[in-house]
C-alpha positions, 0 to 999 in steps of 0.5 A, spaced: 668 309 480 667 303 477 661 302 479 658 309 478 659 308 471 656 302 471 650 304 474 649 310 469 650 304 463 645 300 466 641 307 468 642 309 460 640 302 458 634 302 461 632 309 459 633 306 452 629 300 453 624 304 456 623 309 450 624 304 445 617 300 448 613 305 449 614 308 442 613 300 439 607 298 435 605 293 441 605 298 446 602 303 442 596 299 440 595 297 447 595 304 449 590 306 444 585 301 446 580 304 451 578 302 458 570 302 455 568 301 449 561 301 446 558 297 440 550 297 437 547 290 437 548 286 431 555 290 429 562 287 428 568 291 431 576 289 430 581 289 435 588 290 434 594 288 440 599 287 435 603 283 441 608 278 438 605 273 443 600 268 444 595 267 449 588 267 452 582 272 452 577 271 457 570 273 455 566 274 462 559 274 458 559 270 452 552 271 451 553 278 450 559 279 445 563 273 441 570 273 440 573 270 433 566 266 433 567 262 439 562 264 445 566 261 450 569 264 456 576 263 455 579 263 447 586 262 445 588 267 440 595 270 437 595 277 439 599 278 433 592 279 428 586 283 430 580 280 434 574 280 431 568 281 436 561 281 434 555 283 439 549 278 440 545 282 445 544 288 449 548 287 455 555 288 459 561 284 458 569 285 459 575 282 454 582 281 459 587 279 454 592 274 458 600 272 456 600 266 461 598 269 467 600 275 466 594 281 464 596 285 459 589 289 458 582 289 460 576 292 456 569 293 459 564 293 453 557 295 453 552 292 447 547 298 446 539 296 443 540 297 435 537 303 433 535 305 427 530 311 424 528 315 418 531 321 418 528 327 416 529 334 413 522 336 412 520 344 413 515 343 420 510 349 423 511 349 430 505 351 435 507 351 442 502 353 448 506 354 454 504 350 461 501 357 464 502 363 462 509 367 461 511 374 464 515 378 459 514 385 462 511 390 467 506 396 466 503 401 469 496 401 471 492 408 472 487 408 478 486 416 478 489 415 484 496 413 483 500 409 477 501 402 479 503 395 477 500 390 482 505 384 479 511 388 480 509 390 487 507 382 488 514 380 487 513 377 480 519 378 475 520 377 468 521 370 466 516 368 471 511 362 469 504 363 473 501 356 472 496 357 478 491 362 480 486 361 487 488 353 486 486 353 478 491 351 473 491 356 468 492 354 460 491 361 456 490 369 457 483 368 457 482 364 463 487 370 466 483 375 464 476 372 467 480 371 474 482 377 474 476 380 473 472 376 478 478 378 484 477 385 482 469 385 482 470 382 489 475 386 491 479 380 493 487 378 492 489 373 487 494 367 490 498 365 485 503 359 483 509 362 480 515 357 477 521 361 477 526 357 474 526 350 478 523 354 484 516 354 485 513 360 489 507 362 492 505 370 491 499 374 492 497 379 487 491 385 488 488 387 481 488 394 480 482 398 476 484 401 469 481 408 469 481 409 462 478 402 460 475 401 466 477 393 467 481 390 472 489 389 470 494 385 474 500 390 471 503 384 467 505 383 459 504 376 459 504 371 453 501 363 453 503 361 446 509 361 441 510 359 433 515 358 428 518 354 423 524 349 423 526 342 421 524 335 423 531 331 424 528 324 425 522 319 426 522 313 429 517 307 427 516 303 433 515 308 438 513 314 433 517 318 436 521 324 433 525 330 434 526 337 431 530 343 431 536 341 435 535 347 440 531 349 445 525 354 443 526 360 447 521 366 449 523 372 444 523 376 450 526 373 456 530 369 452 528 363 458 526 356 455 518 355 453 515 351 458 511 346 454 503 345 456 501 343 449 503 343 442 503 341 435 507 340 429 504 341 422 507 342 415 510 347 412 512 350 406 518 354 404 516 361 400 523 364 399 530 364 403 534 371 405 541 369 404 546 369 409 552 374 410 557 375 415 554 378 421 547 377 418 546 369 418 539 369 413 533 366 414 528 361 411 521 364 410 516 359 410 508 359 411 504 353 415 501 349 410 494 345 411 494 347 418 488 342 420 493 336 418 496 335 424 502 331 424 503 330 431 504 333 438 509 336 442 510 334 449 518 337 451 522 343 449 529 341 451 537 344 449 536 339 444 530 341 441 522 339 441 520 332 442 513 328 441 509 323 437 507 323 430 501 320 427 504 317 421 511 316 418 513 323 415 512 324 407 516 327 402 522 324 405 528 322 402 528 315 406 523 310 406 526 306 411 530 306 417 538 308 417 542 306 423 545 311 428 552 313 430 555 314 437 559 320 438 565 316 437 563 314 431 562 320 428 569 323 424 572 329 421 570 328 413 565 329 408 558 329 410 550 330 407 545 334 411 538 333 408 533 340 409 529 344 404 530 350 400 524 351 396 517 348 397 516 342 401 522 338 397 527 335 402 534 335 398 541 332 400 547 337 400 554 336 402 557 338 407 564 337 411 565 335 418 571 339 420 572 338 427 569 332 432 568 335 440 569 329 444 563 330 449 562 326 455 555 329 458 550 332 453 552 339 449 550 341 444 555 344 440 558 336 438 561 338 432 563 344 427 560 343 420 562 347 414 557 347 407 561 345 401 555 344 396 556 350 391 548 349 389 546 350 397 551 356 398 548 360 391 541 359 394 542 360 401 549 362 403 550 357 408 546 356 414 540 359 415 536 360 421 530 355 419 535 350 418 537 348 425 534 341 426 536 338 418 539 331 419 547 330 418 548 323 414 555 321 414 556 313 411 550 311 411 548 313 419 545 318 422 550 322 426 546 328 429 543 336 426 544 342 425 544 347 431 547 353 430 549 358 424 556 362 425 553 370 425 560 372 422 561 365 418 554 363 415 558 357 411 560 354 418 556 352 424 555 347 430 551 340 430 548 336 435 551 328 436 544 324 435 544 320 441 543 326 445 536 327 441 534 320 441 535 320 449 530 326 449 525 324 444 525 317 449 527 312 444 533 310 449 533 310 456 537 316 460 544 314 460 544 308 455 548 313 450 551 316 455 558 317 452 564 314 455 568 317 461 576 318 458 580 312 458 
């Protein structure tokens, strides 16, 4: 009986000790430190352990990171005080805390290239040429004997991209018209290379002659270009790379992402704004301005926007010099700014609130929820409107992301994406260089 009571008493003490330990400040500090950490080259960071002991910190690569100003592999430290780590060059190192020979904590530190960009905000006109021609529908041809769609008969589907005809790459509808006419006159089939999603398919199509118009046709509605207005997000001076829009350009009929064959961005000027309301997000109305002056090319259309190279630094910018970018884990809830145009070509700064930050472990467009708090912008636009996508989001002097979507039922709010995903697609950073850390 006495032994059972003793065991119960000891068990209760152990439980109490464990509870006190896990709720103590040192334990909380140790467990709150991540297993992996990212820093930009040339930056400083403080790490707090609050353990009431002294010990050693082993730095596997002191050339990459210095601890408390020391460039040695082992540093004697008092764990009650915060450590200051300074990143010296790009690379990877490991920090291990020890009390005597007992390991307390280990962190892998990745030091990333220092990246600075010029934030945009300018309205731009977008001219996009598809890589081939996009099929947006079928139609019937009256041959006098029957009504038929050769394209549908051949197995061509809406959303398909025709990139080759008779082993010739095609770039626009004029080339298609010529090849269809030649095949029809010779009564020969067309051999097509069709891209459907990520797959390529070879199909054979026999053109039919329209009795009324006396022309050979495929029975397909096709499109070879798209145009619109968006917002420039950033320009990277060293590479001359830019990013804009913050979301993919999709075909209006098929909803499919347009595969870029060629494209240009030009200046645009905002002429008027349809104010956003619940159920109607509103829209910027703009016109292409000085179209002969091409600002840059378009080489990619991805879920994070359009990308390419610009000839010169963008004009009418709020920042003449590049500013730092923020990593996703550095973005926090609280006040921020967006840059955008609501009249003519003037880039203005407006206040917003970042109300929620989503932890992302892979690239995704909806990284944060933002809410417009600036009365001037609310009076002018009602919040976020179409054409504002790509507007840079700035917090604490760093470019943190871009506006991507508006909430249809609440135009004062919307989504933003983290800037690091756009930098990857722009080629400013190698793929996976800025990849988010796995949950620790």
